[in-house]
ROKOLRO-980034 format. One record per atom (N, C-alpha, C, O, CB): x, y, z. Coordinates in steps of 0.2 Angstrom, whole numbers, plus 5000, padded with zeros to 4 digits. Glycine has a CB too. Layout:
BEGIN
XYZ;...
END
This chain:
BEGIN
506150795119;505450765118;505550725111;505850745107;504950825117;505150675111;505150625105;504550645101;504050665103;505150555107;504650635094;504050645090;503650585090;503850525090;504350665083;502950595089;502550535088;502650505081;502850535076;501750565089;502550435081;502650395075;502050415070;501550435073;502650325076;502150405064;501650425059;501050375060;501150315061;501850415052;500450415060;499850375061;499650365068;499150335070;499850305058;500150385073;499950375080;499850435083;500350475083;500450325084;499350455086;499250515089;499550525096;499550475100;498450535090;499850575097;500150595104;499550585109;499050615108;500550655104;499750555115;499150555120;498950625122;498450635125;499450515126;499450675121;499250745123;499050785118;498950845118;499850775126;498850755112;498650795106;498050825107;497550795110;498650755100;497950885105;497350925106;497050945099;497450965095;497450995110;496450925098;496150945091;496151015089;496151065094;495350925091;496351035083;496351105081;495751135082;495851195084;496551105073;495151105081;494551145082;494451165090;494251225091;493951105081;494751125094;494651145101;495151205103;494951255106;494951085106;495751205100;496151265101;495951325098;495951375101;496851245099;495651315092;495451375088;494851405092;494751465091;495251355081;494451365094;493851385098;494051435104;493751485105;493351335100;494451405108;494751445114;495051505111;494951565114;495251405118;495551505106;495851565104;495351615101;495451675103;496351545098;494851595098;494351635095;493951675100;493851735100;493951605090;493751635105;493351665111;493751715115;493551775116;493151615115;494451705116;494851745120;494951805116;495051865118;495551715122;495051795109;495151855105;494551905104;494651965105;495351835098;493951875104;493351915104;493351955111;493152015111;492751875103;493451925116;493451955123;493952015123;493752065126;493551905129;494551995121;495052045121;494852105117;495052165118;495752015119;494652095111;494452145106;493852195109;493852255108;494152115100;493452155113;492952195117;493252245122;492952295123;492352155120;493752225125;494052265131;494352325127;494352375130;494552225135;494752315122;495052375118;494452415115;494552475115;495452345112;493952385113;493352425111;493152475116;493052535115;492752385109;493152455123;492852495128;493452545131;493252585135;492652455134;494052535128;494552595129;494252655126;494352715128;495252575127;493952645120;493652695116;492952715116;492652735112;493852685109;492652695122;491952705123;491752785122;491352805119;491652685130;492152825126;492052895126;492452935121;492152985118;492152925133;493152925120;493552975116;493252985109;493253045107;494152945115;492952935105;492652955099;492053005099;491853035095;492352895095;491753015105;491153055106;491353125109;490953165111;490653025111;492053135110;492253195113;491953265109;491653305112;492953205112;491853265102;491553325099;490853335101;490653385102;491653315092;490453275102;489753285104;489753305111;489253345113;489453215103;490153285115;490153305122;490353375123;490053405127;490653255126;490853395119;490953465119;490353515117;490253565120;491653485115;490053485112;489453525109;488953535114;488553585115;489253495103;488853475118;488253475123;488453505129;487953545132;487953405124;489053495132;489153515139;489653565139;489753595145;489453455143;490053585134;490553635134;491153615137;491553655140;490253695137;491353555138;491953525141;492553545137;492553555131;491953455142;493153555141;493753565137;494153495136;493853445139;494253615142;494653505132;494953435130;495353415137;495453355137;495453445125;495553455141;495853435147;495353405152;495553345155;496153495151;494753425152;494253385156;494153325153;494053275157;493653435156;494053315146;493953255143;494553205144;494453145145;493753265136;495153235144;495753195145;495753165152;495953105153;496353235144;495453195157;495353175163;494953115164;495053065168;495153225168;494453105160;493953045159;494452985157;494352935160;493453055154;494852995152;495252945150;495752925156;495852865157;495752965144;495952975160;496352955166;496052915171;496352865174;496653025169;495352935172;494952895177;494952825175;495052775179;494252925178;494852815169;494752745166;495452705167;495352645170;494652745158;495952735166;496652695166;496952695173;497352655175;497152725162;496752745178;496952735185;496652675188;496952635191;496752795189;495952665187;495652605190;495852545186;495952495189;494852615189;495952545180;496152485176;496852465178;497052405179;496152505168;497352515179;498052505180;498052475187;498452425188;498452565180;497752505192;497752475199;497452405199;497752355202;497452515204;496852395196;496552335196;496952285192;496952225194;495852345192;497252305187;497652255183;498252225187;498452165186;497952285176;498552265191;499152245195;498952195200;499352155202;499452305198;498252205202;498052155208;497652095205;497652045208;497552195212;497452105199;496952045196;497351985195;497051935195;496652075190;497951985193;498351925192;498351875198;498251815197;499051935191;498351905204;498251865210;497551835211;497551775213;498451905217;497051875209;496351855210;496251795205;495851745206;495851915209;496551805199;496451755193;496751685196;496451635195;496751775187;497351695199;497651635201;497251595207;497251535208;498351645204;496851635211;496451615216;495851575214;495651525216;496351665221;495451615210;494751595209;494651575201;494151545199;494251645210;495151585197;495051565190;494951625186;494651675188;494551515189;495051615179;495051675175;494251685172;494051735171;495451665169;493951625171;493251635168;492751675172;492451715168;492951565167;492651665178;492151705181;492351785181;491951825181;492051685189;492951795181;493251865181;493051895174;492951955174;493951875183;493151855169;492951875162;492251895162;492051955159;493151825157;491851855165;491051875165;490951935168;490551975166;490651815168;491251945174;491152005178;491452065174;491052115174;491552005185;491952065171;492252115167;491752135161;491652195160;492952095164;491552095157;491052105152;490452135155;490152185151;490852045148;490152115160;489552145164;489752215165;489252265165;489352105170;490352235168;490552305169;490552345163;490352405163;491252305172;490752315157;490752355151;489952375149;489852435147;491052315145;489552325150;488852345149;488552395153;488252445151;488452275149;488752395160;488552445164;488852515162;488452565163;488752425171;489452515160;489752575158;489352605152;489252675152;490452565156;489252575147;488852595142;488152625144;487952675141;488752545136;487852585148;487152615151;487252675154;486852725153;486852555155;487752685159;487852745163;488052805158;487752855159;488352735168;488452785153;488652845149;488052865145;487952925144;489252815144;487652825143;487052845138;486552885142;486152915139;486752785136;486552875149;486052915153;486352965157;486052995161;485652865157;486952985156;487353035160;487053105159;486853125153;488053035158;486953145164;486753205164;487253265164;487153325164;486153215169;487853245165;488453285166;489053255167;489153195166;488253335172;489553295170;490253265170;490253205175;490653155174;490753325172;489953215181;489953155186;489753095183;490053035184;489553175192;489253095179;488953035176;489452995171;489552935171;488353045172;489853045167;490353015163;490952995167;491252945164;490553075158;491053025172;491652995177;491452925179;491852875179;491753045183;490852915181;490652845183;490652795178;490852745179;489852855186;490452815172;490452775166;491252755165;491352695163;490152805160;491652805165;492352785164;492652745169;493052695167;492752855164;492452755175;492652705181;492452635180;492852585181;492452735187;491752625178;491552565177;491852525171;492052465171;490752565175;492052565165;492352535160;493052515162;493352465160;492452585154;493452555166;494052545168;494052475173;494552435173;494352595172;493552475177;493552415181;493452355177;493752295178;492952415186;493052355171;492952295167;493652285163;493752225162;492452315162;494052335162;494652325158;495152295162;495652255159;494852385155;495152305168;495752285173;495952215172;496552205171;495552305180;495552165172;495852095173;495952065166;496152005166;495352055177;495852095161;495852065154;496552035152;496551975150;495652105149;497052065153;497652035151;497851975156;498051915153;498252085151;497851975162;497951915166;497451855164;497651805164;497851935173;496851875163;496251825161;496451795155;496451735154;495651865161;496551835150;496751815143;497351765143;497251705140;496751865138;497851785146;498451745145;498451685149;498751635148;499051795147;498051685155;497951625159;497651575155;497851515155;497651645165;497051595152;496651545148;497051525142;497051465141;496051585145;497451565138;497851545133;498351495135;498451445132;498151605129;498751505140;499251465142;499051395145;499351345145;499651505148;498451395148;498151335151;497751295146;497651235147;497851355157;497451325141;496951295137;497151275130;496951225127;496251335136;497651315128;497951305121;498551265121;499051275125;498051375117;498651215116;499251175116;499851215114;499751265111;499151115111;500451195117;501051235116;501151245109;501451305107;501651195119;501051205104;501251215097;500851265094;500951295088;501251145093;500251285097;499851335094;499751395098;499351445097;499151305093;500151395103;500151455108;500351525104;500051575106;500551445114;500851515100;501051575096;500551605092;500451665092;501651555092;500151565089;499551585085;499051615090;498751665088;499251525081;498951585096;498551615101;498751685103;498351735103;498451575107;499351695104;499651765105;499551815100;499351875101;500351765107;499651795093;499551835088;498751855087;498651915086;499751795081;498351805088;497651825087;497451875093;497051915092;497151765087;497751865099;497551905104;497751975103;497352025104;497951885111;498351985100;498552055098;498152085093;498052145093;499352055097;498052045088;497652075082;496952095084;496752145082;497652025076;496652055088;495952065090;495952135094;495452165094;495652005094;496452145098;496452205102;496552265097;496152315098;497052205107;496952265092;496952315087;496252325084;496052385082;497552305082;495952275082;495352275078;494752305083;494352345080;495152205076;494852295089;494352325094;494452395094;493952435094;494452295101;495052425094;495252495094;495052525087;494752575087;495952505095;495052485082;494952515075;494152515075;493852565072;495152465070;493752465078;493052465077;492752525081;492252555078;492752395079;492952535087;492652585091;492452645088;491952675089;493052585098;492952685085;492852755083;492252745077;491852795077;493452785080;492352695073;491852695067;491152675070;490652705068;492052635063;491152635075;490452615078;490152675082;489652685081;490652555083;490552705087;490352755091;490152815087;489652845088;490852765097;490652845083;490552905080;490052895074;489652935072;491152925077;490052835071;489552815066;488852815068;488452845065;489752755062;488752785074;488052785076;487852855079;487252875078;487952735082;488252895082;488152955084;487953005078;487553045079;488752985088;488352995073;488253035067;487553015064;487153065062;488753035062;487452955063;486852935059;486152945063;485652965060;486852855058;486252945070;485652955074;485553025077;485053045079;485652905080;486153065077;486153125079;486253125087;486053175090;485553165077;486353065090;486353065097;486953025100;487052965098;485653025099;487353055104;487953015107;487652965112;488052915114;488453065110;487052985115;486852935120;486652865117;486752815120;486152965123;486352875111;486152805107;486752765106;486752705106;485752825101;487352805104;487952765103;488252735109;488452675109;488452815100;488152765115;488352735121;487952675123;488252625125;488352785127;487352685122;486852625124;486952565119;486952515121;486152645123;487152585113;487352525108;487952495110;487952435109;487452555101;488452525113;489052495116;488852445121;489152395122;489452545119;488352465126;488152425131;487852355128;487952305130;487652455135;487452365123;487152305119;487652265117;487652195117;486652325114;488252295114;488752255111;489052215116;489252155115;489252305108;489252245122;489552205128;489052145130;489352095132;489652255134;488452155130;487952105132;487952045127;487951985129;487252125133;488052065121;488052015116;488751965117;488651905116;488052045109;489252005118;489951965119;489851925125;490051865125;490552015119;489551945130;489551915137;489051845135;489251795138;489151955142;488551855131;488151795130;488551745126;488451685128;487551815126;488951765122;489351715118;489851675122;489951615122;489751755112;490151715127;490551685132;490251635136;490551585138;490951735136;489651655139;489251605143;489051545140;489151485142;488651645146;488851555134;488651495130;489251445128;489151385128;488351515123;489851475127;490451435126;490851425132;491551425131;490851465120;490651435138;491051435144;491451375145;491951385148;490551445150;491351315143;491751265144;492451265141;492951245143;491451195142;492451305135;493051315132;493551365135;494051375133;492951335124;493251405140;493651455144;493851435151;494051475154;493251515144;493651375153;493751345159;494551335160;494751275159;493351285161;494951385163;495651375164;495751325170;496351295170;495951435166;495251305174;495451255179;495451185176;495651135180;494851265184;495151175170;495151105167;495551095161;495451055158;494451085166;495951145160;496451145154;496951095154;497251085160;496751215153;497051055149;497550995149;498251025151;498550985154;497450965142;498351075148;499051105149;499151125156;499751125159;499251155144;498651145159;498651165166;498851105170;499251105175;498051195169;498551045169;498650985173;499450965171;499750935176;498150935171;499650965165;500350955163;500850995167;501250965170;500450955156;500651055167;501151105171;501151085178;501751085181;500951175170;500651065181;500651045188;501050985189;501450975194;499951035191;500850935185;501250875186;501950875184;502350845188;500950815181;502150915179;502850925177;503250965182;503850945183;502950955170;502951015185;503351055189;503251055197;503551085201;503151125187;502851005199;502651005206;503250985210;503351015216;502150945207;503750945208;504250925212;504850975211;505250985216;504550855210;504950995205;505551045204;505451115206;505851145208;505651045196;504751135207;504651205209;504851215216;504651175220;503951225208;505151275217;505351295224;504851345226;504751395223;506051315224;504551345232;504151395235;504451455236;505051455238;503751365241;504151515234;504451575234;503851625236;503351615235;504851605228;504051685239;503551735241;503251755234;503551765229;503951795244;502551765235;502151785229;502451855226;502251865220;501451795231;502751895230;502951955227;503651955225;503952015223;502852015232;504051895225;504751895223;504851925216;505451945215;504951825224;504451915212;504551935205;504652005204;504952035199;503951915201;504452045209;504552125209;505252145210;505452195208;504052155214;505652095212;506352115213;506752105206;507352135205;506752065217;506452085201;506752075194;506752135190;506252165189;506452015190;507352165188;507452225184;507052215178;506752265175;508152235183;507052155175;506652145168;505952165169;505652185164;506752075166;505652145174;504952165175;504752235175;504352255171;504652135182;505252275178;505152345178;505352375172;505052435170;505452375184;505852345168;505952375162;505452365157;505252405152;506652345159;505152305157;504552285153;503952335155;503552365150;504252215154;503852355161;503352405163;503452465160;503052495157;503352405171;504152495160;504252555157;504152555150;503952605147;504952575159;504352495147;504252495139;503452505138;503352545133;504452425137;503052475141;502352485140;502152555142;501752585138;501952435145;502452585147;502252655149;502352695143;501952735141;502552675155;502952695140;503152745135;502852735129;502552775125;503952745134;502752665127;502452655120;501652675121;501352685116;502552585118;501352665127;500652685127;500552755127;500052775125;500352655134;501052795130;500952865129;500852885122;500452935121;501552905132;501252855118;501152875110;500452855108;500152885104;501752835106;500252795110;499652765108;499052815110;498552825106;499552695110;499052835116;498552875119;498552945115;497952965114;498752895126;499052975113;499053035109;498653015102;498253065100;499753055108;498852965099;498452945093;497752935094;497352965090;498852885089;497552895099;496852875100;496452935101;495852935098;496852815105;496652975106;496153025109;496253085105;495753125105;496353035116;496853105102;496853175100;497153185093;497253245091;497353205105;497353135090;497653135083;497053165078;497253205074;497853075080;496453145079;495953165075;495853245075;495853275070;495253135076;495653275081;495653345081;496253385079;496253435077;495453365088;496853355081;497453385079;497553385071;497753445069;498053345082;497353335068;497453335060;496953385058;497053425053;497253265058;496353395061;495853435059;496053515059;495953555055;495153435063;496453525065;496653595066;497253605061;497353665059;496853605073;497753565061;498353575057;498253575049;498553615046;498853525059;497853535047;497753525040;497053545037;496953535031;497953445038;496653565041;495953585039;495553535036;495053545032;496053635033;495653465038;495253415036;494553415040;494553435046;495653345036;494053385037;493453385041;493453325046;493853275045;492853365036;493153335052;493153295057;492953225055;493153175058;492753315063;492453215051;492153155048;492753115045;492753055045;491653165044;493253145042;493753115039;494353095044;494653045043;494053155033;494553145048;495053135052;494953085058;495353055060;495253205056;494253075059;494053015064;494352955061;494352905065;493353015065;494452945055;494652885052;495452865054;495652815053;494552875045;495752915057;496552905058;496652845063;497052805062;496852965060;496152845068;496252795073;496152725070;496452675071;495752805079;495652725066;495452655063;496052635058;496252575058;494752665059;496252685054;496852665050;497452645053;497752595051;496952725045;497652685059;498152665063;498152595066;498652555066;498252715069;497552575068;497452515071;497452455066;497652405067;496852515075;497152465060;497152415055;497852405052;497952345051;496652435049;498252455052;498952445049;499252405055;499752365053;499252515048;499152425061;499452385067;499252315067;499652275068;499252415073;498652295065;498452225065;498752195059;498952135060;497652225063;498852225053;499252195048;499952185050;500252135048;499152235042;500252235053;500952225055;500952165060;501552125060;501152285059;500452155064;500552095069;500552025065;500851985068;499952095074;500152025060;500151965056;500851945054;501151885054;499751965050;501251995051;501951985049;502351975055;502851935055;502152045044;502252015060;502752015066;502651945069;503151925072;502552065071;502151915069;502051845072;502551795069;502751745072;501351815071;502651805062;503151755059;503851775061;504351735061;503051755051;504051835062;504651865064;504851835071;505451815072;504751935064;504351825075;504551805082;504951735082;505451735086;503951795086;504751685078;505051625078;505751625075;506051575075;504551575075;505851675071;506451675067;507051725069;507551725067;506351685060;506851765074;507351815077;507551805084;507051795088;507051885076;508151795086;508351785093;508351845097;508051855102;509051755093;508651905094;508651965098;508052005096;508052045091;509352005096;507551995100;506852025098;506852105099;506552135096;506351995103;507352125104;507352195105;507552235099;507452295098;507852215111;507952205094;508152235088;507552245083;507452295080;508652195084;507152195083;506552205079;506052255082;505852305078;506152135079;505952255088;505552315092;505852385090;505552425089;505552295099;506552385091;506852455090;506752475083;506552535082;507552445091;506852435078;506852465071;506152485069;505952535066;507052405066;505652435071;504952455070;504652515073;504352555070;504552395072;504852525079;504552575083;504852645081;504552695081;504652565091;505552645080;505852705077;505652725070;505552785069;506652695077;505452675066;505152695060;504452725061;504352775057;505052625056;504052705065;503452735067;503552805070;503152855068;503052695072;504052815074;504152875077;504352925071;504152985072;504752875082;504752905066;504952955061;504352975057;504253035055;505452915056;503852925056;503252945052;502852995056;502553045053;502852885050;502752985062;502353025066;502653095067;502253145067;502253005073;503353105067;503653165068;503553205061;503453265061;504453155069;503553165055;503453195049;502753225048;502653285046;503553145043;502253195051;501553225051;501553285056;501253335054;501053175054;501953285061;501953345065;502253405062;502153465065;502353325072;502653395057;502953455054;502453505050;502653565049;503553435049;501953475049;501453515045;501553525038;501253565034;501353575048;502053485035;502353495028;501953455023;501953465017;503053485028;501553405025;501253355021;500553385018;500253425022;501153295024;500353365012;499653375011;499153345015;499353295018;499553355003;498553375016;498153345021;497953275021;498053235026;497453385021;497853245015;497653175015;498253135016;498253085019;497353165008;498853155013;499453125014;499653115022;499853065024;500053155011;499553175026;499653175033;499253115036;499453085041;499553235036;498553115034;498153065037;498352995035;498352945040;497453075034;498652985029;498852915027;499552895031;499552845033;498952915020;499952945032;500652935035;500452915042;500852875045;501052995034;500052955046;499952945053;499652875053;499752835058;499452995055;499252855049;498952785049;499452735048;499452675051;498352775044;499852745043;500352695041;500852685047;501152635048;500752715035;500952735051;501352725057;501152675062;501552645065;501352795061;500552655061;500352595065;500652525063;500652485067;499552585065;500852525057;501152465054;501752445059;501852385060;501352475047;502252495060;502852485064;502652455071;502952405074;503252545065;502152485074;501952465081;501652395081;501752355085;501452515084;501352375075;501052315075;501552255074;501552205077;500552305069;502052275069;502652225068;502952215075;503252155076;503152255063;503052265079;503452255085;502952215091;503252185095;503652325088;502352215090;501852185095;502052115097;502152105103;501252185093;502052065092;502251995094;502851985098;502951955102;502151945088;503352025095;504052025098;504052045105;504352025110;504552065094;503652105106;503552135113;503252075118;503552075123;503052195113;502752045116;502451995120;502851935122;502851915127;501751965117;503251915117;503751865118;504351885122;504551845126;504051835111;504551945122;505051975126;504851965133;505251955138;505252045124;504151985134;503951985141;503851915144;504051895150;503252015142;503651865139;503651795141;504251775143;504351735148;503351755136;504851785140;505451765141;505751795148;506151765152;505951785136;505551855149;505751895155;505351865162;505651875167;505651965155;504851835161;504451815167;504751755169;504851705166;503651805165;504851745176;505151685179;504551635179;503951645179;505351705186;504751575180;504251515180;503851525186;504051535191;504651445180;503151515185;502651515190;502351585192;501951585196;502951485196;502651635188;502451705190;502151735184;502151795183;502951745193;501951695178;501751725172;501151775173;501151835171;501551675167;500651755177;500051795178;500151855181;499951915179;499551755181;500551855187;500751915191;501151955186;501152025187;501151895197;501651935182;502051975178;501652015173;501752075172;502651935175;501251975170;500752005165;500352065168;500252115165;500351955161;500052045174;499652095177;500052165179;499852215178;499352075183;500652155181;501052205183;501352245177;501352305177;501652185187;501652205172;501852245166;501352275162;501452335160;502252185162;500752245161;500252285157;499952335161;499552375158;499752235156;500052345168;499852405171;500152465169;499952525170;499852395179;500752455166;501152515163;500752545157;500852605156;501852485161;500352495154;499952525148;499452575151;499352625149;499652465145;499152555157;498652595160;498952655163;498552715162;498252555166;499452655166;499852715168;499952765163;499952825163;500452695172;500252735157;500352775151;499752815149;499752875147;500652735146;499152775148;498552815146;498352865151;498152925149;498052765145;498452845157;498152895163;498552955163;498253015163;498252855169;499252955163;499653015163;499653055157;499753115157;500352995166;499653025151;499753055145;499153095142;499253145139;500053005140;498553065144;497953095141;497853165143;497753215139;497353055143;497953185150;497853255151;498453305148;498253355147;497853265159;499053275148;499553315145;499453325138;499453385136;500253275146;499253275134;499153295127;498453335126;498453375121;499053225123;497953325130;497353365130;497553435131;497253485128;496853335135;497953455136;498153515137;498553555132;498453605130;498653525144;498953515128;499253535122;498753565117;498853615114;499753485119;498253525116;497753545111;497353605114;497253655110;497253485110;497253615120;496853675123;497353735122;497053785121;496753655130;497953725122;498453785121;498653785114;499153825112;499053775126;498353755109;498553765102;499153725100;499453745094;498553835100;499453685104;500053645102;499853585098;500053535101;500453635108;499553595093;499353535089;499953485087;499853425087;498953555083;500453515084;501053475082;501353435088;501653385086;501553525079;501253455094;501453425100;501153355100;501453305103;501353465106;500553345098;500253275098;500753225094;500853175097;499553275095;500953245089;501353195084;502053195086;502453145087;501353215077;502353255088;503053255091;503153215097;503653185098;503353325091;502653225102;502653195108;502553125108;502953085111;502053225112;502153095103;502053025102;502652995099;502852935101;501453015098;503053035095;503653005092;504153005097;504552955097;503853055086;504253055102;504753055107;504652995112;505152965114;504753115111;504052975114;503852925118;504052855115;504252815119;503152935121;503852845109;504052785105;504852775106;505052715107;503852785098;505252825105;505952825105;506152805112;506652765113;506252885103;505852825117;505952805124;505852735126;506152705129;505652855129;505252715122;505052645123;505652595120;505752535123;504452625120;505952615115;506452575112;507052565117;507352515117;506752615105;507252625121;507752615126;507552565131;508052525133;507852685129;506952565133;506752515138;506852445135;507052395139;506052525141;506552435129;506652365126;507352345125;507452285126;506252365119;507752395124;508452375123;508752345129;509152295129;508852435120;508652375135;508852355141;508552285143;508952245146;508752405147;507952275142;507652215143;508052155139;508252105142;506952205141;508152175133;508552125129;509252105131;509452055131;508552145122;509552165133;510252155136;510252115143;510652065144;510552225138;509752125147;509652085153;509552015152;509851965155;509152115157;509151995147;508951925145;509551895142;509651835144;508351925140;509951925138;510551895135;511051875140;511351825140;510851945130;511151925145;511551905151;511351845155;511751805157;511651965155;510651845156;510451785160;510451725156;510651675159;509651795161;510451725150;510451665146;511251645145;511351585145;510251665139;511651695146;512351675145;512651645151;513151605151;512751745143;512351655157;512651635163;512651555164;513151525166;512251655169;512051525162;512051445162;512651415157;512951365159;511451415160;512751455152;513151425147;513851435150;514351395149;513151465140;514051495153;514651505156;514851445162;515351425162;514751575159;514251435166;514351385171;514551315168;514951275170;513751375175;514151295162;514251235159;514951225156;515251175156;513751225153;515151285153;515851285151;516351275156;516951275154;515951345147;
END
């Protein structure tokens, strides 16, 4: 490619404001999807007090959310390719509003299951939707910034939810008011997206047209499911599965585990999720710069995630002072955040041309499966008094995710070496 001469704009140049608008909107939508991951978990103490549920039963609500989200995410990439990302985003946000309304009016376990199912339905298409809009609407030179904002906004959504939900429930004395406030939040985000809908139209993105024009002749038709034969896709899937098992433990059960192990008040331990996610967001800012300067991304991922695993295992020993344990558990989020941009770029490199949406849908369904299967396991640990298992288990699953990332990196290195060998 040639550089434009000074003072002459490239015919394909996109104004910064246009890219920033799309990136900001996608970031807000993605943050709202992560917010609704946490619609119910911050309210577990109130639900136990009112209904007498066990942590295993509450963990099953998390499983319902992620079963529906995982199956839907694997399928939604195909739907996004067929009808476009924007209408599906609007449907997803509407589902979140319905979930908050149903949760706020639930009279028992069945109502909460329905709320979890609606929230999972809304969450299902977000990664295929988000990455499709970013790839088609944002100019290539700013796409890395788009990925960074996307990741950071997700962490901020996770960080906001416990403060928002538990804060409103505490201030009003009503977990129902908190749930209904969540519905209002979803409607507000939906209104913002509808008002700015032209910036989210992936069917009219300049880079979408470029891609069609550049690849129309070179692209070879293949079966839509051909990407499933690639080992790299399933290794990325397993990486998401194991790393999400650790995240599930922290999000849903770290607060009561810290309360039990260290005698801290619940109002204080509830901040561990917010702290973990804020540290993760800060790590993503730094990790975004590492992506462009490091070739072997799996090494960055390994060092960062193993560091987080060591910190979580340290908390699990019960040897730290209470406040220090809370701080160390929060700081562990820094390593996962640092690894985040490298993780997303590793997946992008592993995706074959023309299958990005399907690959993201399949790979990110590993996230949903991790939440689905791990929540009941960690919930049962708490029910049986195995509080340290929350932290030791999350450390172990982070270590397993490092193994998956290493295999992805080895596979990519081998694939890149083959053309070089042929050329030689």
